[in-house]
C-alpha positions in Angstrom: 9.8 -22.1 20.9 7.1 -21.6 18.7 6.6 -23.5 15.7 5.9 -22.4 11.9 2.5 -23.6 12.1 1.9 -22.5 15.2 -1.0 -19.2 15.7 0.5 -16.0 16.3 -1.3 -13.0 18.0 0.0 -9.5 16.8 -0.5 -5.9 18.5 -2.6 -6.5 21.5 -4.5 -3.3 21.9 -7.2 -2.2 24.0 -9.8 -3.0 21.3 -8.4 -6.9 21.0 -5.7 -8.6 19.0 -5.2 -9.7 15.7 -4.5 -13.6 15.8 -3.1 -15.6 12.4 -3.7 -18.9 12.5 0.3 -19.9 11.2 3.3 -18.2 10.3 3.5 -18.7 6.7 2.5 -15.1 4.7 2.5 -14.5 1.3 4.2 -11.7 0.3 2.8 -9.3 -1.4 3.3 -10.2 -5.6 2.3 -6.9 -7.9 0.1 -9.0 -10.9 -0.6 -6.2 -13.1 -3.8 -7.1 -13.9 -5.9 -4.0 -13.8 -6.3 -4.1 -17.5 -9.1 -1.2 -17.3 -5.9 1.1 -16.1 -8.9 2.5 -13.3 -6.5 0.3 -10.4 -10.0 -1.2 -9.3 -9.3 -4.8 -8.6 -11.2 -7.5 -10.6 -11.5 -11.5 -10.6 -8.2 -11.7 -11.6 -7.0 -10.9 -8.2 -10.0 -12.3 -6.1 -8.5 -15.7 -7.8 -5.1 -15.3 -6.9 -5.3 -14.3 -3.4 -8.2 -16.3 -2.8 -6.3 -18.8 -3.9 -3.3 -18.5 -1.6 -5.8 -17.9 1.2 -7.2 -21.8 0.5 -3.8 -22.9 0.2 -3.3 -22.6 4.3 -1.6 -19.3 4.3 -1.6 -17.8 7.8 -1.7 -13.6 6.1 -2.0 -13.5 2.4 -1.0 -10.1 1.5 -2.8 -7.7 -1.9 0.1 -6.5 -4.2 1.8 -2.8 -3.4 -1.5 -0.7 -3.8 -1.4 2.6 -4.7 -2.9 5.6 -2.7 -3.2 8.0 -5.8 -3.8 6.9 -9.0 0.1 8.8 -10.0 1.7 6.6 -7.5 0.6 3.6 -9.6 3.6 1.8 -11.1 2.5 0.9 -13.4 -1.6 1.7 -15.2 -2.8 -1.7 -14.6 -1.7 -1.9 -11.0 -4.4 -1.7 -8.4 -5.3 1.6 -5.8 -7.5 2.1 -2.8 -7.9 5.9 -3.4 -11.4 5.8 -3.5 -15.0 4.6 -2.1 -14.7 2.5 -5.8 -12.0 0.8 -5.0 -12.4 0.0 -0.8 -16.1 -1.5 -2.6 -14.2 -3.4 -4.9 -11.5 -5.1 -2.5 -14.0 -5.7 0.1 -15.7 -9.0 -1.4 -11.7 -10.4 -2.0 -10.5 -9.8 1.5 -13.9 -11.2 2.6 -13.5 -14.2 1.2 -10.0 -14.3 2.1 -11.2 -14.7 5.6 -13.6 -17.2 4.8 -10.8 -19.4 4.3 -9.1 -18.9 7.8 -6.4 -16.3 6.1 -5.8 -13.2 7.5 -6.0 -10.4 4.4 -3.4 -7.7 4.3 -3.0 -4.9 2.3 0.3 -3.6 1.3 0.1 0.4 0.3 2.6 2.1 -1.6 3.2 5.1 -4.0 6.2 4.1 -6.3 7.0 8.3 -7.4 9.6 8.3 -9.7 9.5 5.0 -10.4 5.8 5.1 -11.5 4.2 5.1 -14.8 6.0 2.5 -16.3 5.2 -0.2 -18.3 3.9 -3.5 -17.2 6.8 -6.5 -17.4 4.3 -8.7 -19.5 1.9 -7.9 -22.4 3.3 -4.7 -23.7 6.2 -4.5 -26.4 7.9 -1.4 -24.7 9.5 -1.0 -21.5 10.5 2.0 -19.3 8.4 5.6 -18.2 4.8 5.0 -20.3 4.2 8.8 -21.9 0.8 10.7 -21.1 0.0 9.9 -24.6 -0.1 6.5 -24.0 -2.4 7.1 -20.8 1.0 8.2 -17.9 1.2 10.5 -16.0 4.2 13.1 -14.5 6.0 11.5 -11.7 6.7 13.2 -8.7 9.5 12.9 -6.2 11.5 14.5 -3.4 13.8 16.3 -6.2 13.9 16.5 -10.1 16.4 13.4 -10.2 15.2 11.0 -13.0 15.7 7.0 -11.9 18.2 5.3 -14.5 15.8 5.2 -18.1 13.3 6.7 -16.5 11.3 10.1 -17.1 12.3 13.1 -14.6 9.6 13.6 -11.9 8.4 16.5 -10.8 10.1 18.0 -7.6 7.5 18.2 -4.5 6.5 21.1 -3.2 6.5 21.3 0.5 3.3 22.3 0.7 2.2 18.9 -1.3 4.0 16.9 1.4 0.8 16.5 4.2 -1.3 15.4 0.9 1.2 12.9 0.6 0.9 11.7 4.5 -3.2 11.8 3.8 -2.8 9.9 0.8 -1.8 7.0 3.3 -4.1 7.4 6.0 -7.0 7.6 4.0 -5.8 4.5 2.0 -5.4 2.8 5.2 -8.7 3.6 6.6 -10.4 2.2 3.3 -8.7 -0.8 4.0 -9.7 -1.4 7.2 -13.2 -0.3 6.0 -13.0 -2.9 3.5 -12.1 -5.7 5.9 -8.6 -5.9 5.7 -7.1 -6.9 9.1 -3.1 -5.9 8.6 -1.4 -2.6 6.7 1.9 -2.6 5.8 3.7 1.0 4.3 5.8 -0.2 1.3 9.1 2.3 2.2 11.5 0.4 0.0 12.5 -0.4 -3.4 13.2 3.6 -4.1 9.8 4.0 -4.2 8.5 7.1 -3.1 8.8 6.6 0.6 12.4 5.4 0.1 13.2 8.4 -2.0 12.3 11.1 0.9 15.2 8.7 2.7 17.7 7.7 0.3 20.8 10.4 0.0 20.6 9.3 -3.8 17.2 10.0 -4.2 16.3 13.0 -2.5 18.4 16.6 -2.7 16.8 17.6 0.4 19.8 17.5 2.9 20.6 19.1 5.8 23.7 19.3 8.4 21.3 17.7 10.9 20.8 14.4 12.6 19.1 11.9 10.2 16.4 10.8 12.2 15.1 15.0 12.6 15.5 15.5 8.6 13.2 17.1 7.1 13.3 15.0 3.9 12.7 11.9 6.3 9.0 13.3 8.0 6.8 12.3 4.6 7.9 8.6 5.3 7.3 9.1 8.9 4.0 10.8 8.8 3.0 8.6 6.0 3.4 5.3 9.1 1.9 7.4 11.9 -1.0 9.1 10.1 -1.7 5.4 8.5 -1.6 3.8 12.1 -3.6 7.0 13.9 -6.5 6.4 11.3 -6.5 2.5 11.8 -6.6 2.6 15.4 -9.2 5.3 15.8 -11.7 3.2 13.4 -10.7 0.0 15.5 -11.7 1.8 18.8 -14.7 2.9 16.4 -15.7 -0.7 15.6 -15.5 -2.0 19.4 -17.6 0.9 20.5 -20.0 -0.3 18.3 -20.6 -3.6 19.2 -20.3 -2.8 22.7 -23.6 -0.9 22.4 -25.0 -3.5 20.0 -24.4 -6.3 22.5 -22.1 -8.2 19.6 
């Protein structure tokens, strides 16, 4: 039986496997520390994640990182929806690797539970109104979470955009140096909302796995995985051609 401190190789493919030095993995932890409210990670995130890597963990996961601006839990969350975010994450991922850990990123969209006040440094709680730097939240249906603002129901034509946002974010994460990507589909956030009968009025009398309300969750994961595989194949081909 493998031990806690034994290495492990994940998802071996033609491009190779991802090796981790042990099975101690640091879970995503929201920091609410983008004080400029632009989603760009800063020195705090470097020190926070870097110190965990220095401590000997096998995998160090980022906090729930939003795939779109409106997907942030709070205005002070990190994101990876632009090239500027990718560039800011790159040195953090590089430092985590330099300490022997595998950097991982959790991709998220909070849906109807987005645009909330951070749990520290604020004198209020609940939804942040647009006048105070918040935004209109979105969800599968216009059903509000307890005490939060009512979200706007996503139109069917907008659903492919959700899938593409996760796929684009996965591509940026891999380019930034992250070796593992996790799709956040729990805690009542957007992808979970599509799967929950409590949060989605999009129901059909057919098998759950085929229901339209489950499509964005399945598509987000598939899209992200496809982009990641394509990037890995491109990197392997480039290494072969450069003789490295």
